[in-house]
C-alpha positions in Angstrom: 0.0 0.0 0.0 1.3 3.4 -0.9 2.3 5.7 1.9 1.0 8.8 0.1 -2.8 9.0 0.1 -4.8 9.3 -3.1 -8.4 10.4 -3.1 -11.2 8.9 -5.0 -13.2 12.2 -4.9 -16.5 13.3 -6.4 -20.3 13.1 -6.4 -20.5 10.0 -4.2 -23.8 9.5 -2.3 -23.8 10.5 1.3 -24.1 6.9 2.4 -20.8 6.1 0.8 -19.2 9.3 2.3 -20.2 8.1 5.7 -18.6 4.8 5.1 -15.2 6.4 4.6 -15.3 7.9 8.1 -15.4 4.6 9.8 -13.9 2.2 7.3 -11.8 -0.3 9.3 -8.2 -1.0 8.1 -5.7 -3.6 9.1 -3.3 -0.8 9.9 -5.3 2.4 10.6 -3.8 5.5 8.9 -3.5 8.8 10.8 -4.8 11.5 8.5 -3.0 14.6 9.6 -2.9 17.3 6.9 -0.5 19.4 8.9 2.0 16.7 9.4 1.8 15.1 6.0 1.9 17.5 3.1 -0.4 16.7 0.2 -2.4 14.0 1.9 -5.5 15.2 0.0 -7.7 15.0 3.1 -10.7 16.8 1.7 -14.1 17.3 3.3 -17.6 16.5 1.9 -17.8 13.7 -0.7 -14.1 12.9 -1.0 -12.8 9.6 0.2 -9.2 8.7 0.9 -8.3 5.8 -1.3 -6.3 3.9 1.3 -9.3 4.1 3.6 -11.9 3.3 1.1 -10.3 0.1 -0.2 -10.3 -1.5 3.3 -14.1 -1.3 3.7 -15.5 -4.7 4.7 -18.0 -6.5 2.5 -20.6 -8.8 4.2 -23.7 -10.5 2.9 -27.3 -10.0 4.2 -26.8 -13.0 6.5 -24.1 -11.0 8.1 -21.3 -13.3 7.0 -18.0 -11.6 6.3 -17.0 -12.0 2.6 -13.9 -9.9 2.5 -12.6 -6.4 2.0 -12.2 -4.1 -1.0 -8.6 -3.9 -2.1 -8.8 -2.0 -5.4 -11.1 -0.9 -8.2 -11.1 -1.9 -11.9 -11.4 1.2 -14.0 -12.4 1.6 -17.7 -11.0 5.1 -18.1 -11.8 5.4 -21.8 -15.5 4.9 -21.2 -15.6 6.7 -17.9 -16.7 3.5 -16.0 -15.9 1.9 -12.7 -16.1 -1.7 -13.9 -15.6 -3.6 -10.7 -14.6 -3.6 -7.0 -11.9 -6.1 -6.2 -12.8 -7.9 -3.0 -10.2 -10.0 -1.2 -11.9 -13.0 0.5 -12.1 -13.2 4.2 -10.0 -15.9 5.9 -13.1 -17.4 7.5 -14.2 -18.6 4.0 -11.2 -21.0 3.8 -10.3 -20.0 0.2 -7.1 -18.1 1.0 -6.6 -14.6 -0.2 -8.7 -15.1 -3.3 -9.7 -11.8 -5.0 -13.2 -11.6 -6.5 -14.4 -8.9 -9.0 -17.8 -7.4 -7.9 -19.8 -5.0 -10.0 -20.1 -1.7 -8.2 -23.9 -1.5 -8.5 -24.1 -4.9 -6.6 -22.7 -3.2 -3.4 -25.3 -1.9 -0.9 -24.0 0.6 1.7 -25.0 -0.4 5.3 -24.5 2.7 7.4 -25.7 1.2 10.7 -23.2 -1.6 10.6 -20.5 0.2 8.6 -20.1 -2.3 5.8 -21.1 -2.9 2.2 -23.6 -5.7 1.7 -23.7 -8.2 -1.2 -26.9 -10.1 -1.9 -25.2 -13.5 -2.2 -24.5 -16.4 0.2 -21.0 -17.2 1.4 -21.2 -20.5 -0.5 -21.9 -18.7 -3.7 -19.2 -16.1 -3.1 -16.7 -18.9 -2.6 -17.5 -20.3 -6.1 -16.8 -17.0 -7.8 -13.9 -17.0 -10.1 -10.6 -15.7 -8.6 -8.8 -12.8 -10.2 -5.1 -13.3 -10.7 -3.6 -9.9 -10.2 -0.3 -11.0 -11.7 -2.2 -11.7 -15.0 -4.3 -8.5 -14.9 -4.6 -8.0 -18.7 -6.4 -11.4 -19.0 -8.6 -10.4 -16.0 -10.0 -7.4 -18.0 -11.4 -9.5 -20.9 -15.0 -8.8 -21.6 -16.0 -12.5 -21.2 -14.5 -12.7 -17.8 -16.1 -9.4 -16.7 -19.4 -10.4 -18.1 -19.3 -13.7 -16.1 -18.8 -11.7 -12.9 -21.8 -9.4 -13.8 -24.0 -12.5 -14.4 -23.0 -14.1 -11.1 -24.1 -10.9 -9.2 -27.2 -10.4 -11.2 -26.1 -7.1 -12.8 -26.9 -5.8 -16.3 -24.0 -6.2 -18.8 -23.6 -2.7 -20.3 -20.8 -3.5 -22.7 -20.4 -5.6 -25.8 -19.3 -9.2 -25.2 -17.0 -11.1 -27.5 -18.7 -11.5 -30.9 -21.5 -9.0 -30.3 -22.2 -6.0 -32.5 -23.6 -2.6 -31.4 -27.4 -2.0 -31.9 -28.4 0.9 -34.2 -31.8 1.3 -32.5 -31.1 1.3 -28.7 -31.2 4.7 -27.0 -28.1 3.8 -25.1 -26.2 1.3 -27.3 -23.6 -1.0 -25.8 -20.0 -0.1 -26.3 -16.8 -2.1 -26.4 -15.2 -2.6 -23.0 -12.1 -0.5 -22.8 -8.9 -1.5 -21.2 -9.6 -2.2 -17.6 -6.9 -1.0 -15.2 -6.6 -1.0 -11.5 -7.2 2.4 -9.9 -4.1 2.1 -7.8 -2.1 1.8 -11.1 -3.8 4.9 -12.7 -2.9 7.2 -9.8 0.4 9.0 -10.5 0.5 8.0 -14.2 2.2 10.7 -16.3 0.0 12.6 -18.7 1.4 13.9 -22.0 -0.1 15.2 -25.3 0.5 13.8 -28.7 3.4 16.2 -29.2 5.2 14.5 -26.3 4.8 17.6 -24.1 4.5 16.7 -20.4 1.2 18.0 -19.0 1.5 16.5 -15.5 0.4 13.4 -13.7 -2.8 11.9 -12.3 -3.4 13.3 -8.9 -6.9 11.9 -8.2 -10.1 10.7 -9.8 -13.6 12.1 -9.1 -16.2 9.3 -9.1 -19.8 8.6 -8.6 -19.3 5.2 -7.1 -23.0 4.1 -6.6 -23.6 4.7 -10.3 -20.3 3.1 -11.4 -19.1 6.3 -13.1 -15.9 8.3 -13.3 -16.6 12.0 -13.5 -13.2 13.3 -14.2 -9.5 13.0 -13.8 -7.5 15.6 -11.8 -4.2 16.2 -13.4 -1.5 18.0 -11.4 0.9 20.1 -13.5 4.7 19.9 -13.0 6.6 22.7 -11.4 6.4 24.7 -8.2 2.8 25.8 -8.7 1.4 22.3 -9.2 -1.9 23.5 -10.8 -4.6 20.9 -10.7 -6.8 20.7 -13.9 -10.1 18.9 -14.3 -10.1 16.6 -17.4 -13.0 14.5 -18.6 -12.0 10.9 -18.2 -13.1 10.0 -21.8 -10.7 12.7 -23.1 -7.8 10.5 -22.0 -6.3 7.4 -23.6 -3.4 5.1 -22.6 -0.1 5.2 -24.5 1.1 2.1 -26.3 2.9 0.7 -23.2 0.0 1.6 -20.9 2.4 3.3 -18.5 1.1 6.8 -19.2 -1.9 8.7 -20.4 -2.4 10.8 -23.5 -4.5 14.0 -23.9 -5.2 15.6 -27.3 -4.4 19.1 -25.9 -1.7 21.6 -26.4 -0.2 23.3 -23.4 -2.2 26.4 -24.2 -5.4 24.5 -24.3 -4.5 22.7 -21.1 -4.1 26.0 -19.4 -7.8 26.9 -20.2 -9.1 23.8 -18.5 -11.1 24.3 -15.3 -9.2 24.1 -12.0 -9.5 21.9 -8.9 -8.5 24.1 -5.9 -7.5 22.5 -2.6 -6.9 24.6 0.5 -5.1 22.8 3.3 -6.3 23.0 6.9 -4.8 26.0 8.8 -5.5 28.3 11.7 -8.3 26.2 13.1 -10.1 26.0 9.7 -10.8 22.6 8.0 -9.4 21.8 4.6 -11.7 22.4 1.7 -11.8 22.1 -2.1 -13.7 23.7 -4.9 -14.0 22.9 -8.6 -14.4 25.5 -11.3 -17.4 24.8 -13.6 -16.8 22.9 -16.8 -18.9 25.0 -19.1 -17.0 24.8 -22.3 -17.0 27.4 -25.1 -20.3 28.8 -26.4 -19.9 29.1 -30.2 -21.3 32.1 -32.0 -20.0 31.6 -35.5 -19.7 28.5 -37.7 -19.3 25.3 -35.7 -15.8 24.0 -35.2 -15.3 20.3 -35.4 -12.2 18.8 -33.7 -9.9 16.6 -35.7 -9.0 14.1 -32.9 -10.4 10.6 -33.5 -12.3 10.9 -30.2 -14.0 14.1 -31.3 -14.9 12.7 -34.7 -16.2 9.5 -33.3 -18.4 11.3 -30.8 -20.0 13.5 -33.5 -20.6 10.5 -35.7 -22.2 8.6 -32.8 -24.5 11.5 -31.8 -25.7 11.9 -35.4 -26.3 8.2 -35.8 -28.4 8.1 -32.6 -30.4 11.1 -33.7 -31.2 9.4 -37.0 -32.0 6.1 -35.2 -34.4 7.9 -32.9 -36.4 9.1 -35.9 -36.4 12.7 -34.8 -37.5 15.1 -37.6 -35.0 18.0 -37.9 -34.4 20.8 -40.3 -30.8 21.7 -40.2 -29.5 20.4 -36.8 -25.7 20.4 -36.8 -23.4 18.6 -34.3 -19.8 19.5 -33.6 -17.3 18.2 -31.0 -14.1 19.8 -30.1 -12.0 18.7 -27.1 -15.0 16.6 -26.0 -17.3 19.6 -25.8 -20.4 19.1 -27.9 -22.3 22.0 -29.6 -25.8 21.5 -31.0 -27.2 24.0 -33.4 -30.1 24.3 -35.9 -33.9 24.1 -35.5 -36.6 21.6 -34.8 -40.4 21.7 -34.7 -41.0 21.2 -30.9 -39.3 21.6 -27.6 -39.7 17.9 -27.1 -37.5 17.2 -30.1 -34.9 19.7 -28.8 -34.9 17.9 -25.4 -34.6 14.5 -27.0 -31.6 15.5 -29.2 -30.0 17.0 -26.1 -30.5 13.8 -24.2 -28.9 11.8 -27.0 -25.8 14.1 -26.9 -25.6 14.0 -23.1 -25.8 10.1 -23.2 -22.8 10.1 -25.6 -20.9 12.8 -23.6 -21.7 14.5 -20.3 -24.3 17.0 -19.2 -21.8 19.8 -18.5 -20.1 19.3 -21.9 -23.2 19.8 -24.1 -24.2 23.2 -25.3 -27.7 22.9 -26.8 -28.3 25.9 -29.0 -31.1 24.4 -31.0 -34.0 26.7 -31.8 -37.6 25.6 -31.7 -39.5 26.8 -34.8 -38.3 28.2 -38.1 -34.5 28.4 -38.7 -32.9 31.4 -37.1 -31.6 34.1 -39.4 -28.0 33.6 -38.2 -28.0 29.9 -38.8 
């Protein structure tokens, strides 16, 4: 376990926040922001990683099943794929690690554990994850088997499946699944090999199994922390670093994550600048990165598949920010197109400028 604490921060339900306060650890960690610089001990919804991963998991018969030791992350699709639970010694199966879908975990505040709706006997039959062969562990067939065992919907394409053209939320390929502990501190560069910083923390909505964003801390004395959409990042060829299709100038325009350490009797606190994106007033600008192009194509395909009548609706994506412009007949059509764009992106990254009624004169 790393000595330096890393936060899994973000829009986590209050029940999960409460879990972090009492999570039991084999070796309790003293969280002292004065004594340990950069411990990232933040109030509110933020959870220290080294605390979160030792939370106990029990079933509804109150049998101990194990403790969370890590999370499996599909960074490219912004998903928490699984919680990795190390089996309790009382089960007699050694230190077997079992992958559990995050939505299968029920927070139990009164007893300060997560609950799984599964018997100890069933849990013992779950396939073990070999952490030394992690790449094989992230295959879609293996992950799908774990989802079936715990009765969870499989949101990704399995081996041999093709994406539907009619579903409102079509399945996507499962991206490379990496352990959260391995993503923290990964270097971040752009495609021009300029160093942009390293991963400082991840903001997550754990009950929904979603990654909200990645906090990248810049090199140098100021160590500015920028908020980057998870889906804007990709792994390099060796998977020992992350790539962002941003110049240094563009990186400087990203919203900031501001952390203020505890001092003079005041608690530590953090704030995030809003991620509003640019509001376009002239011709739409489409980004040239493969991710921007794919996102625009996907949104257009889903609008067509939904059978929405439109006059001259245009879609453009640049740096993951989506702009919708044109005109439709009804407010309902505008809302539906907006929902399609949000489903393919994120609420705060979609600028819906569509007019209801005849085309505007400036279109």
